[in-house]
N, C-alpha and C positions, 0 to 999 in steps of 0.2 A: 282489049277489054277489061272493063272498070274491076276493081277487087271487090268480091262481094262484102256487103252490109252487114256490119258487129251487130247483133241485139245487144240493147242495153238492158241490165238488171238493176232492178233498182234499190235504194237502199235509205232504208229508214232512219232516220234519229236512234230512233228509238226500237230499232229491230232488236237487243239486244234485251230489251226488257219487256217485246214481243215473244222472245222467243224462252222464257223465263215462266212470264204467262203462259203459255203454252205448254209448259215443262210440267204445273202444278194443274191444270185441266185435262192432262193429256188420261185417257182410260187404266192405261197400263201400271202410270202412276198411283193413282185411287184403287183399284185392285190391289197394288201392293201395301196401303196404310191400308184399307180392307181386311187385308190378310192378317197385320201386323197386330189391327182391333180384335180381331176372335179370337186373339189368344187369353185378352182377358175373360171373357165368358164360357172359351173350354175350359181352362182352368178350374172356374168356378165349375162346374158341370165334372168335371173329373173328382175335385176333389167332395165332391158331393155324394159323387157313387163309391170314390173308394171308403166315405163313412161308412155308409151301407153296406159294407162288403163285401162290395163286389169287386173282381177284377179288373184292375186298367191296365191293358196291354198296350202295346205301342200302335198296333192295326186299332184299338177303341181310340187309340188317340188321334190318329191321324184321321181317323175317318171323321170324330166328332171335332178337328179343327176344321174341317175342311166345309163340314155342314153349316157351322158357324161362319164362315168366310162367306160361303154359296148365299147363305140370307141375307147375311148386310149385303150383298151386291147387286142383292134382291132389293130391297128398302132402298139402298143408294140410288139406285135406276140406271143401273149399268146396263147395258147390251147382253142380252135374255142368253149368247153366248159365254156368258164370263161365269158363272152360273155351274157351269161341270168342267171350266178351268178351276176355278177358285175351289171345289169340290174335289178333284182328282190331287191339285198342285202338291198337298200335303204327303196323299199314298205317293205322290212320285218318288218325293223326298227319300219317304221312308224304304221305296222299294228299292233305289239305288245306292242306299248304305247298304242293304241287307244284301247286295249284289258285289259290292266292294269294288265297286267300278273307279278305275281312276281317274284321281284329279284334274289330270291333263287331256282326257278325253268333254271331260261336263267344259272344261275351259275353250276347247277346239270348235266343240257344239254351238257356243255361247255367240263364240266369236262370226260363227257363220250364220248364225240367225241374226246378229247386231247386222250386221253387214248387209243382210239381204231385205232386212225390215226396217232399216233403220228410219224409214220417214212412216210406217204405222205408230211406230212411238207418239211421235208427236200429231201428226196431218190424221189419223184415223182411218188413213189410206192402205188396206193393205196389198199385195202384189194381185193384180190379175192382168194376166196376160190375154190380149185380144188375138184374133183369129184370121187369114187369108180371106174367109170370106169377106169380114169387117173392112180389111186393106182396099179390097176391090171396091165397096161401096163408099168406103171413102173417098178412092180415088177419081171416082165419076162426079164428084162432089168438088172435085177441084177447080178453080178458076179457069178458062178457055186457056190465056195469055200468062203471062210471068209473074207468078205467085209467091206468097212466101207461109208457110204451115208451120207450127208449132204441134207437138205431141205433148201434153203435160202428163209427168210420171209415166216416162216413156217406156218403163222395163229394159227388156231386154233387145229393145229398136226393131225390133218388126218393122212395124208399120211404117217407121220413118226410111229403114232400109229400103221394102219395097217402091214404096211415092218415089225415091233418091232415083229408082233403078226407072223406074214410070217412066217419071215425067224430066225431064235435064234442064226444062224450062223451072222448077219450081224450088225454092230454097227450103228444104227441110232438114228442121230443127227437132230435136227429142229434149228434154229437159227431167230429170232426173235426179232425189233426193239420196235414195239410198245406194252405199256408193260397191257393194258387189251389183246389181243391174246395171247399170251407166259404167263401171268399170267394164262387162262383157260386151257393152251395145260399143262402149269405142274399139277391143280391140276390134269387135265383128268389123266393123268399119271400117277400119284398117286393114284386116287382111282382104277385105274383100277390093278395095283401091273405091269405096263407096266416099261421094260426096257428102254424101250427111253427115250432120251434126251432131254432138253428143255434148247437152252440158249438165255437170252438174249444180245443181241449186232449188230452189223452194219457186216454184213455179208464182205463189203470191205474191214475189220480188217483180216478176218477169211484167215488161209491160205489155197488155194483148195490142194496142194501138199498133204496132209494128207488123201483125200479122194478118194473112187475108184469112186464113181457116186457122181456128183450135179444136184439137180434137184431144175430148178427156174420156178416161176409162178408170174413176174413180169408186168413192161413194157413195150414198146415202149420207151421209154425215155431215161430208163438205158442198153438196150443191145448191145449198141456199148460198153459200160466199161465193161459191164457182160466178153465180146467176149474178152477183151486185158487183161484182170484180167485172166482171165481162159485159153488162150495161152501162160499168161508168169508165170502158180504156175502147170497146170495140168502137171502131168504125164505123159507118152507112154502109153497108151491101156487102159486110163482114158476117164468117159463120162460125157458131159456136154447133159441135159437134158432143154426144154426150152418148158411150155406149152403153147401155143395160138399164141405164137409172135417170130418169126422167126429174126434173125441174117441179113441185109440188105449186101450184097456182100460175102458170109459167104452162099454158100448153106448147107442145112444139110445132112448129111451122110446116114439118117434113118428119116423118118418121119410116124407117125402109127394117123390114124385116132382113134380115142377110139371111138365114137359113128358116129351114123351116117349123116351125114350133122354136126356135130359138131366139134367143132376147134380141129387141129391136134397136136399129143407131136413131136418135135421134138429133134432131138439128134447127136451128131459131136463128134467123135472119136477122143484121141489125141495122 
């Protein structure tokens, strides 16, 4: 039996410059900059209140900082969920300081969240786990004979592990950028003795032409770029699947509702 083919990762010459560009465009970086910029109007506001004879307490200062940061985030066009985050961030810092929590606790929480949401910072794709109903639907859409599939942003690897169990003739691959989910999926595969393979990396550096089926559960923020990449690389007869998130201006060839009242699974044939 010939060895399983390895799939190739593209390494553009300007990959590092592209990553720097993503860094500066990342919503988390912009949110941090706006939180910093909010210090100036907050200082001016608190100064005016103090000169007017009002008592400026730490709680008032934190609230004013949060309001200014939330307002700047709204003006800058950040997604709506950043506004409550910006509002509550100074209040959370104030509360943590008042509770005298040990610094090591913050470090451990930070490292855990960094490992879990590493990709979210740069790609705007949070951790979205799929469910067994979706796995079953994807299984029915696999080609009848030997094939290769990839789950881009594979998380804890549930879909890939399931398909590897059910279809011995399918080479099942998951690619994940966040370190902790990738490590967890590798461990799950090793403990189960699974044929599934998990690689840590960015799906944008992956050549989709190697696969018969590409599955994505990403976010609306990246669907347009995903379509551009898939249209440029996927071969005729192959299938792109996206759970929950459609592609604007590209009506799907197939729509499957895996659960009653739940999100849909969209498919596009090339």
